[in-house]
C-alpha positions in Angstrom: 107.1 -62.9 34.9 103.6 -61.8 36.0 100.6 -64.1 36.3 99.2 -62.5 33.2 102.3 -63.2 31.2 102.4 -66.8 32.3 98.8 -67.3 31.4 99.2 -65.7 28.0 102.4 -67.5 27.1 100.9 -70.9 28.2 97.6 -70.3 26.3 99.5 -69.3 23.1 101.8 -72.3 23.4 98.7 -74.5 23.5 97.3 -72.7 20.5 94.2 -71.5 22.3 92.3 -68.2 21.9 91.2 -66.3 25.0 87.6 -67.2 24.1 88.5 -71.0 24.0 90.2 -70.8 27.4 87.3 -68.8 28.8 84.9 -71.4 27.6 86.9 -74.2 29.3 87.0 -72.1 32.5 83.3 -71.1 32.2 84.1 -67.5 32.3 84.2 -64.6 29.8 86.8 -63.8 27.3 87.1 -60.3 28.9 88.0 -61.9 32.3 90.9 -63.9 30.6 92.0 -60.7 28.8 92.0 -58.7 32.1 94.3 -61.3 33.7 96.6 -61.5 30.7 96.9 -57.7 30.6 97.6 -57.6 34.4 94.6 -55.4 35.0 93.6 -57.9 37.7 95.7 -60.3 39.6 94.2 -63.8 39.9 94.5 -65.8 43.1 97.0 -68.6 43.1 94.1 -71.0 43.0 92.5 -69.3 40.0 95.8 -69.3 38.1 96.4 -72.9 38.9 93.0 -73.9 37.7 93.4 -71.9 34.4 96.7 -73.7 33.8 95.3 -77.0 34.8 92.6 -76.6 32.1 95.6 -76.5 29.6 97.2 -79.6 31.2 99.8 -77.5 32.9 100.8 -77.5 36.6 101.6 -74.3 38.5 104.8 -74.9 40.5 106.5 -72.7 43.0 109.9 -73.0 44.5 112.1 -70.9 46.8 115.8 -70.3 46.4 118.3 -68.7 48.7 119.3 -65.1 47.7 122.9 -64.4 47.0 123.7 -61.1 48.7 127.3 -61.2 47.5 128.9 -62.0 50.8 129.2 -64.9 53.2 126.4 -64.7 55.7 128.2 -67.1 58.1 130.9 -64.5 58.5 128.3 -61.9 59.5 126.7 -64.3 61.9 130.1 -65.0 63.5 130.7 -61.3 63.9 127.3 -60.8 65.6 128.2 -63.4 68.2 131.2 -61.2 69.3 130.5 -59.0 72.3 130.1 -55.2 71.8 133.4 -54.6 73.8 135.2 -57.0 71.6 133.9 -55.3 68.5 135.1 -51.9 69.8 138.5 -53.4 70.7 138.9 -54.8 67.1 137.7 -51.5 65.7 140.4 -49.6 67.6 143.1 -52.0 66.5 141.9 -51.7 62.9 141.9 -47.9 63.1 145.5 -47.9 64.5 146.7 -50.1 61.7 145.0 -47.8 59.1 146.8 -44.8 60.7 150.1 -46.7 60.5 149.5 -47.5 56.8 148.6 -43.9 56.1 151.8 -42.7 57.8 153.9 -45.2 55.8 152.2 -44.1 52.6 152.8 -40.4 53.3 156.5 -41.0 53.9 157.0 -42.9 50.7 
């Protein structure tokens, strides 16, 4: 959701026109329109003040991203030395060749 969408949805939920919100904010209806159409991007402070004029509070939060894999596994692998990673890669490659040979014989 953009800042403009948030402002527009909040304003409409409170039953205000752009002109009424502009009057409260001591700005022009055109300025409110430009924000709501995402022509301009307001500062966080401006958006917070406009929402406050409608008895709303701007709230932010942060959430960890789910990349679809366990980051702790990757961190553990990065602690392994380069020589050990190469050794494990060679072992893995040999096992894959064995599996390939078994599959071709079957």
